[in-house]
C-alpha positions in Angstrom: -17.8 -66.6 -4.2 -16.3 -65.0 -1.3 -12.5 -65.6 -0.6 -11.0 -65.7 2.7 -8.7 -62.5 2.9 -6.7 -64.3 5.6 -5.7 -67.2 3.4 -4.7 -64.6 0.6 -2.5 -62.6 3.0 -0.8 -66.0 4.2 0.2 -66.8 0.6 1.1 -63.4 -0.5 4.5 -63.0 -1.7 6.1 -59.6 -2.4 6.9 -59.1 -5.8 9.3 -56.2 -6.2 9.3 -54.6 -9.4 12.3 -52.7 -10.3 12.3 -49.3 -12.1 14.7 -48.9 -15.1 17.9 -47.2 -14.6 16.6 -44.0 -16.5 13.2 -43.9 -14.9 13.3 -40.5 -13.1 14.9 -38.7 -16.3 12.2 -40.3 -18.5 9.4 -39.2 -16.2 10.8 -35.6 -15.9 10.9 -35.5 -19.9 7.4 -36.7 -20.0 6.2 -34.1 -17.5 8.0 -31.3 -19.3 6.2 -32.3 -22.7 2.9 -32.5 -20.9 3.3 -29.3 -19.1 5.7 -27.0 -20.8 7.0 -24.1 -18.8 5.8 -20.6 -19.9 8.7 -18.2 -20.9 8.6 -15.2 -18.6 9.7 -12.0 -20.1 12.2 -10.9 -17.4 13.0 -7.8 -19.4 9.5 -6.5 -18.7 9.8 -7.4 -14.9 13.1 -5.5 -14.8 11.6 -2.6 -16.5 8.6 -2.4 -14.2 10.9 -2.8 -11.1 13.0 0.0 -12.4 10.1 2.4 -12.9 8.9 1.5 -9.4 12.1 2.1 -7.7 12.6 5.6 -9.7 9.1 6.5 -8.8 9.6 5.9 -5.1 13.0 7.7 -5.0 11.5 10.5 -6.7 8.5 10.8 -4.4 10.9 10.4 -1.2 13.1 13.0 -2.3 11.0 15.5 -4.1 7.9 15.5 -2.0 7.1 19.1 -1.0 5.9 19.4 2.6 2.2 20.2 2.4 0.1 21.9 5.0 -3.0 19.5 5.5 -6.3 21.3 6.3 -7.5 20.2 9.5 -10.6 17.6 9.0 -12.8 19.8 10.9 -13.1 23.7 10.2 -15.9 26.2 10.4 -16.6 25.3 6.6 -17.4 21.4 7.5 -19.8 22.5 10.6 -22.6 23.9 8.6 -23.4 25.7 5.5 -23.9 28.8 7.3 -20.7 28.7 9.0 -19.0 27.8 5.4 -20.5 31.2 4.2 -19.2 33.0 7.1 -15.6 31.7 6.7 -15.9 32.2 2.9 -16.9 35.7 3.4 -14.1 36.7 5.8 -11.3 34.7 4.0 -12.4 36.5 0.5 -12.5 39.8 2.2 -9.0 39.3 3.9 -7.5 38.0 0.6 -8.9 40.9 -1.3 -7.5 43.4 1.2 -4.1 41.7 1.1 -4.1 41.8 -2.6 -5.1 45.4 -2.9 -1.9 46.6 -0.6 1.0 48.0 -2.3 4.5 47.6 -0.8 6.7 50.8 -1.2 9.8 51.7 0.6 7.8 54.3 2.6 5.2 51.9 4.0 7.3 48.7 4.4 7.9 49.1 8.0 4.1 49.8 8.7 3.3 46.7 6.4 5.9 44.5 8.4 4.5 45.5 11.7 0.8 44.5 10.6 2.0 41.5 8.9 3.7 40.3 12.1 0.2 40.8 13.8 -1.6 38.9 11.1 0.7 36.0 11.1 0.2 35.5 14.8 -3.7 35.8 14.1 -3.3 33.0 11.6 -1.2 30.8 13.8 -3.9 31.2 16.5 -6.5 30.5 13.9 -4.9 27.1 13.0 -4.5 26.4 16.6 -8.2 26.9 17.2 -9.0 24.7 14.2 -7.1 21.9 15.7 -8.9 22.5 18.9 -12.2 22.3 17.3 -10.8 19.0 15.6 -9.6 17.5 19.0 -12.3 18.8 21.5 -15.1 18.7 19.1 -17.6 21.3 18.2 -18.4 24.0 20.8 -19.6 27.5 20.7 -16.7 28.8 22.4 -14.1 27.7 19.9 -16.5 28.6 16.9 -17.0 32.0 18.2 -13.2 32.4 18.7 -12.6 31.3 15.2 -15.2 33.8 13.8 -13.7 36.6 16.0 -10.2 35.8 14.7 -11.3 36.4 11.2 -13.0 39.5 12.0 -10.0 41.0 13.8 -7.8 40.0 10.9 -10.2 41.8 8.3 -10.3 44.7 10.7 -6.5 45.1 10.9 -6.2 44.8 7.2 -8.9 47.6 6.7 -7.0 49.7 9.4 -3.7 49.1 7.7 -5.1 50.1 4.3 -6.5 53.3 5.9 -3.1 54.1 7.4 -1.2 53.3 4.2 -3.6 55.7 2.5 -3.0 58.4 5.2 0.7 57.8 4.7 0.6 58.4 1.1 -1.5 61.4 1.4 0.8 63.0 4.0 3.8 62.0 1.7 2.1 63.8 -1.3 1.4 66.9 0.6 4.9 66.9 2.1 6.2 66.7 -1.5 3.9 69.5 -2.7 5.1 71.9 0.2 8.6 71.2 -0.7 8.0 72.3 -4.4 
C-alpha cells in the first residue's frame, strides 16, 4: 500500500537524539583501536637526512672543475674522422712524452709549449664552432690542420732539442 508522503511529512516531529557527554573521546578511542598508528623510526630518518646533507655539502665544496668535452667533435662525425683524430692525438702525446726537460733546453721547450697551448685553445674553439654551427668542411679541415701543425711543431721541437744536445756535447768535448 502506498503511503502519502505529504501526510507523513505533516505529522513528522523532530526527535533529537543527544549524544553522551564523552562521545567524542570514546569515538577517538575506538578509531585508535581499529586503526593503530604505525610507529615511525625517527632515528632512521635523522640518519638519512644527515647523510644526504653531508653528501650535498661534500659535493658542493669538493667538486673539482671538469673540462667537458664538446658534444660534437671529429670523433663523433664518422669512424674515419675518429681514426684521424686518434692518430694525431696519439702521435702528439707520444712526442710530448718523449721530450726531456733540462736546464739547457727549458727556454726552447717553453717557447714551443706556448705555441702548442695557443693551438690547443684554437682546437677547442674550433670544436665549439663545430658544435654550434654544425658540421661543415671548413671547420673539419681546420681541426685536422690544427692537429697536423701541433704534430709538426713537436717533431720540429724534438729535432731542435736533439741538435741542441749534439751541439752541447760537441762543445763539452772541445773544452776537454
